[in-house]
C-alpha positions as CSV (number, residue, x, y, z in Angstrom):
1,X,-46.8,-32.8,33.5
2,X,-46.2,-32.6,37.3
3,X,-43.0,-33.8,38.7
4,X,-42.1,-35.6,42.1
5,X,-38.7,-34.5,43.1
6,X,-36.5,-37.2,44.4
7,X,-35.3,-35.3,47.5
8,X,-33.1,-36.3,50.4
9,X,-36.3,-36.7,52.4
10,X,-37.9,-38.8,49.7
11,X,-34.7,-41.1,49.6
12,X,-34.8,-41.3,53.4
13,X,-38.4,-42.5,53.6
14,X,-37.8,-44.8,50.8
15,X,-34.7,-46.3,52.7
16,X,-36.9,-46.7,55.9
17,X,-39.9,-48.1,53.9
18,X,-37.9,-50.9,52.3
19,X,-36.3,-51.7,55.7
20,X,-39.7,-51.8,57.3
21,X,-41.0,-54.2,54.6
22,X,-38.3,-56.7,55.5
23,X,-38.4,-56.2,59.3
24,X,-42.1,-56.5,59.4
25,X,-42.1,-59.2,56.8
26,X,-44.4,-57.3,54.6
27,X,-45.3,-58.2,51.0
28,X,-44.7,-54.9,49.1
29,X,-43.7,-51.2,49.5
30,X,-46.3,-48.8,48.1
31,X,-45.0,-45.4,47.0
32,X,-47.5,-42.7,45.9
33,X,-46.2,-40.0,43.8
34,X,-47.8,-36.7,42.6
35,X,-45.9,-36.8,39.2
36,X,-43.0,-38.2,37.2
37,X,-40.1,-39.2,39.2
38,X,-36.6,-40.8,39.0
39,X,-37.8,-44.2,38.7
40,X,-34.2,-45.6,38.7
41,X,-33.4,-43.9,41.9
42,X,-36.5,-45.5,43.5
43,X,-35.7,-48.8,42.1
44,X,-32.2,-48.5,43.5
45,X,-33.4,-47.3,47.0
46,X,-36.0,-50.1,47.1
47,X,-33.4,-52.7,46.3
48,X,-35.1,-56.1,46.0
49,X,-38.4,-55.1,47.7
50,X,-41.4,-55.4,45.6
51,X,-42.4,-51.8,44.8
52,X,-45.6,-50.5,43.6
53,X,-45.9,-46.9,42.3
54,X,-49.2,-45.3,42.4
55,X,-50.4,-42.0,40.9
56,X,-53.5,-40.2,39.9
57,X,-53.1,-40.7,36.2
58,X,-51.1,-43.0,33.6
59,X,-49.0,-40.2,32.2
60,X,-47.4,-39.7,35.6
61,X,-46.2,-43.3,35.8
62,X,-44.7,-43.2,32.3
63,X,-41.3,-45.2,32.3
64,X,-42.1,-46.7,35.8
65,X,-42.6,-50.2,34.5
66,X,-39.5,-50.0,32.3
67,X,-37.5,-49.4,35.5
68,X,-38.7,-52.6,37.2
69,X,-41.5,-51.0,39.2
70,X,-45.2,-52.1,39.3
71,X,-47.5,-49.0,38.3
72,X,-51.0,-48.6,39.4
73,X,-53.2,-45.7,38.1
74,X,-55.7,-44.5,40.9
75,X,-57.6,-41.6,38.9
76,X,-58.8,-40.0,42.1
77,X,-57.4,-36.5,41.6
78,X,-59.7,-34.5,43.8
79,X,-60.0,-37.4,46.6
80,X,-58.1,-37.4,50.0
81,X,-55.0,-39.2,50.1
82,X,-56.3,-42.0,52.3
83,X,-59.0,-42.7,49.8
84,X,-56.2,-42.9,47.0
85,X,-54.2,-45.2,48.9
86,X,-57.3,-47.5,49.6
87,X,-58.1,-47.5,45.9
88,X,-54.4,-48.2,45.1
89,X,-54.5,-51.3,47.2
90,X,-57.6,-52.7,45.8
91,X,-56.3,-52.1,42.2
92,X,-53.2,-54.0,43.3
93,X,-55.1,-56.8,44.4
94,X,-57.2,-56.8,41.2
95,X,-54.0,-56.8,39.1
96,X,-52.6,-59.7,41.0
97,X,-49.7,-57.6,42.3
98,X,-50.5,-58.6,45.8
99,X,-52.8,-61.0,47.6
100,X,-55.8,-60.1,49.5
101,X,-54.2,-60.7,53.0
102,X,-51.0,-59.0,52.3
103,X,-49.2,-56.5,54.5
104,X,-48.0,-53.4,52.7
105,X,-45.7,-50.5,53.8
106,X,-46.9,-47.2,52.2
107,X,-45.0,-44.0,51.9
108,X,-46.7,-40.9,50.6
109,X,-47.5,-37.2,51.0
110,X,-49.9,-37.1,54.1
111,X,-49.3,-33.5,55.0
112,X,-47.6,-31.6,52.2
113,X,-48.3,-32.9,48.7
114,X,-44.9,-31.4,47.4
115,X,-42.9,-33.9,49.5
116,X,-43.0,-37.4,50.9
117,X,-43.6,-37.2,54.7
118,X,-45.7,-40.0,55.8
119,X,-45.2,-43.9,56.2
120,X,-47.9,-46.5,57.2
121,X,-48.0,-50.3,57.7
122,X,-51.3,-51.5,56.3
123,X,-52.5,-55.1,56.8
124,X,-55.1,-55.7,53.9
125,X,-57.0,-58.5,55.8
126,X,-58.1,-55.9,58.1
127,X,-59.2,-53.6,55.3
128,X,-60.5,-55.8,52.3
129,X,-62.2,-58.7,53.8
130,X,-62.5,-61.6,51.3
131,X,-62.2,-59.2,48.3
132,X,-60.1,-61.0,45.7
133,X,-59.1,-60.5,42.2
134,X,-60.4,-63.7,41.1
135,X,-63.9,-62.6,42.5
136,X,-64.0,-59.3,40.9
137,X,-63.0,-60.9,37.5
138,X,-65.8,-63.6,37.9
139,X,-68.3,-60.7,38.3
140,X,-66.8,-58.7,35.4
141,X,-68.8,-61.0,33.0
142,X,-71.9,-58.8,33.5
143,X,-70.6,-55.4,34.5
144,X,-67.0,-53.6,33.9
145,X,-64.6,-54.1,36.6
146,X,-64.0,-50.5,37.1
147,X,-67.7,-49.8,37.6
148,X,-67.9,-52.7,40.2
149,X,-65.0,-51.6,42.2
150,X,-66.3,-48.1,42.6
151,X,-69.7,-49.3,43.8
152,X,-68.3,-52.0,46.1
153,X,-65.9,-49.5,47.6
154,X,-68.8,-47.2,48.0
155,X,-70.8,-49.9,49.8
156,X,-67.9,-50.7,52.1
157,X,-67.5,-47.2,53.1
158,X,-71.3,-47.0,54.0
159,X,-70.9,-50.2,55.9
160,X,-68.0,-49.2,57.8
161,X,-68.9,-45.5,58.5
162,X,-72.8,-45.3,58.6
163,X,-73.9,-41.8,58.6
164,X,-73.6,-39.5,61.5
165,X,-72.7,-42.3,63.9
166,X,-75.8,-44.5,63.0
167,X,-75.5,-47.8,61.0
168,X,-77.1,-47.6,57.4
169,X,-78.3,-50.4,55.3
170,X,-78.7,-49.9,51.6
171,X,-78.7,-51.8,48.2
172,X,-77.1,-51.0,44.8
173,X,-78.3,-52.9,41.7
174,X,-75.8,-52.7,38.9
175,X,-76.2,-53.4,35.2
176,X,-79.3,-54.4,33.1
177,X,-80.9,-51.3,34.4
178,X,-83.8,-51.1,32.2
179,X,-85.1,-54.5,33.2
180,X,-84.3,-53.6,36.9
181,X,-86.3,-50.4,36.7
182,X,-89.1,-52.4,35.1
183,X,-89.0,-54.7,38.3
184,X,-89.0,-52.0,40.9
185,X,-91.1,-49.2,41.9
186,X,-90.5,-45.6,43.3
187,X,-90.6,-45.6,47.0
188,X,-91.6,-41.7,46.5
189,X,-89.3,-38.9,46.0
190,X,-86.2,-39.6,43.8
191,X,-83.5,-37.1,44.8
192,X,-81.3,-37.8,41.9
193,X,-83.8,-37.1,39.3
194,X,-83.3,-34.2,37.0
195,X,-79.4,-34.3,37.2
196,X,-77.4,-35.0,33.9
197,X,-75.2,-37.9,33.4
198,X,-72.0,-36.4,34.6
199,X,-73.7,-35.4,38.0
200,X,-74.8,-38.9,38.6
201,X,-71.6,-40.8,37.7
202,X,-70.2,-42.9,40.5
203,X,-66.7,-42.1,39.3
204,X,-67.1,-38.6,40.6
205,X,-66.0,-38.4,44.3
206,X,-68.6,-35.7,45.0
207,X,-71.4,-37.9,43.7
208,X,-70.4,-40.9,45.9
209,X,-70.4,-38.6,48.9
210,X,-73.9,-37.4,47.9
211,X,-75.0,-41.0,47.6
212,X,-73.9,-41.8,51.2
213,X,-76.5,-39.2,52.4
214,X,-79.3,-40.6,50.1
215,X,-78.4,-44.2,51.3
216,X,-80.4,-43.3,54.4
217,X,-83.4,-43.2,52.6
218,X,-85.5,-46.4,51.9
219,X,-85.1,-48.2,48.6
220,X,-82.2,-49.1,46.2
221,X,-79.7,-47.4,43.9
222,X,-80.1,-48.4,40.3
223,X,-77.0,-48.1,38.5
224,X,-76.0,-48.8,34.8
225,X,-73.0,-50.7,33.5
226,X,-71.4,-47.3,32.8
227,X,-71.4,-46.3,36.5
228,X,-74.3,-43.8,35.9
229,X,-77.0,-43.8,38.7
230,X,-80.4,-44.2,36.9
231,X,-82.7,-43.8,39.8
232,X,-82.5,-43.8,43.7
233,X,-85.1,-45.0,46.4
234,X,-86.3,-47.9,44.3
235,X,-88.3,-50.7,45.8
236,X,-87.5,-54.1,44.3
237,X,-90.8,-55.7,43.0
238,X,-89.7,-59.3,42.4
239,X,-90.7,-62.7,44.1
240,X,-87.9,-64.2,46.2
241,X,-89.7,-67.8,46.1
242,X,-87.1,-69.0,43.7
243,X,-84.0,-68.1,45.9
244,X,-82.4,-69.5,49.0
245,X,-80.5,-67.6,51.5
246,X,-79.0,-68.3,54.8
247,X,-81.1,-67.7,58.1
248,X,-80.8,-64.4,59.6
249,X,-80.6,-62.3,56.3
250,X,-83.4,-59.7,56.1
251,X,-85.8,-58.3,53.5
252,X,-83.2,-56.2,51.9
253,X,-80.8,-59.3,51.1
254,X,-83.8,-61.3,49.8
255,X,-84.8,-58.5,47.6
256,X,-81.0,-58.3,46.2
257,X,-80.9,-62.0,45.6
258,X,-84.3,-61.9,43.7
259,X,-83.4,-59.1,41.4
260,X,-79.9,-60.6,40.6
261,X,-81.7,-63.8,39.7
262,X,-84.6,-62.1,37.8
263,X,-82.2,-59.9,35.7
264,X,-78.5,-59.9,34.5
265,X,-77.7,-57.4,37.3
266,X,-75.5,-57.6,40.3
267,X,-77.1,-56.5,43.6
268,X,-74.6,-55.3,46.3
269,X,-76.1,-55.2,49.7
270,X,-74.9,-53.4,52.9
271,X,-76.3,-54.9,56.1
272,X,-77.5,-52.3,58.6
273,X,-77.0,-54.6,61.5
274,X,-73.3,-55.2,61.0
275,X,-71.9,-53.3,57.8
276,X,-71.1,-56.5,56.1
277,X,-71.4,-56.1,52.4
278,X,-72.8,-58.9,50.2
279,X,-72.7,-59.2,46.4
280,X,-75.4,-61.1,44.5
281,X,-75.3,-62.6,41.2
282,X,-77.8,-64.9,39.8
283,X,-79.7,-65.3,43.2
284,X,-76.5,-66.4,45.1
285,X,-74.0,-64.6,47.2
286,X,-70.8,-64.3,45.2
287,X,-68.9,-62.2,47.6
288,X,-69.1,-61.2,51.2
289,X,-67.0,-58.3,52.5
290,X,-66.6,-57.6,56.2
291,X,-66.5,-53.9,57.4
292,X,-63.2,-52.3,58.3
293,X,-62.5,-52.9,62.0
294,X,-63.5,-49.8,63.8
295,X,-60.0,-49.5,65.3
296,X,-58.3,-49.9,61.8
297,X,-60.3,-47.5,59.9
298,X,-58.1,-45.4,57.4
299,X,-59.1,-42.2,58.9
300,X,-57.9,-43.5,62.3
301,X,-54.4,-44.2,61.1
302,X,-51.6,-42.4,63.1
303,X,-49.2,-40.4,61.0
304,X,-45.5,-40.2,62.3
305,X,-43.9,-37.4,60.5
306,X,-40.1,-38.0,60.6
307,X,-39.3,-34.7,59.2
308,X,-36.4,-34.0,56.8
């Protein structure tokens, strides 16, 4: 099992992070570790500051809860650190550790994974929009929470980033996939056809990156409750006469509302015009998530390396 050494530099970043939480009136300190660490020393160094400990796997967090820390498992071992931090924040919201609009000071390995070398102040209201744990749990009645979070994260990324500098609109239909396939038709070539289940799982970061490319094509992604993409480039073939939406929403949103009412699926639609993500269930908008502000994208955060 990997170990995270509690070095002098780690202790100093912890001290600075805890002080910044109080100075900025933030809600919590997030420490991302690469393995098991001296939990008692972290707890002592953080003092009375609410401290979240995040890591890639559950074994690395063994003993953290007993020490009075709040463990969060990320399970994105091969992903960039900023993606891991985003996921850790979403998990913390879903677990009711922090609120949607909280401010969090994060310390982590931004340059060298062998040591803590970076500190950031993150305001979740500028990153997670209206995403709340209560909303997520309400949707869990149809699709497992973990599947939903990965698909919603992917949709938000597409809405925020687009592709090659251009905005991209797309739709994911999750759950009740057999009935959804019955009520949709292929728009043409299906780029995921022929791949095995593992190569179609949205829990794999490489698959998610591939789906971002495919999202530029017409049609929806059909995803089963286990997070496996069953088909891509599907055109929903359901009448929208029984649904009512706000003015200004396009055909993709009407299709998402209609398929979510016709089946037990959840439709997640990314608006091409502004990147807003809407989550439909039973023909209604259950969640609306605004795209990350362009100036506040994770990739644009400045890293101040304080050194040792």
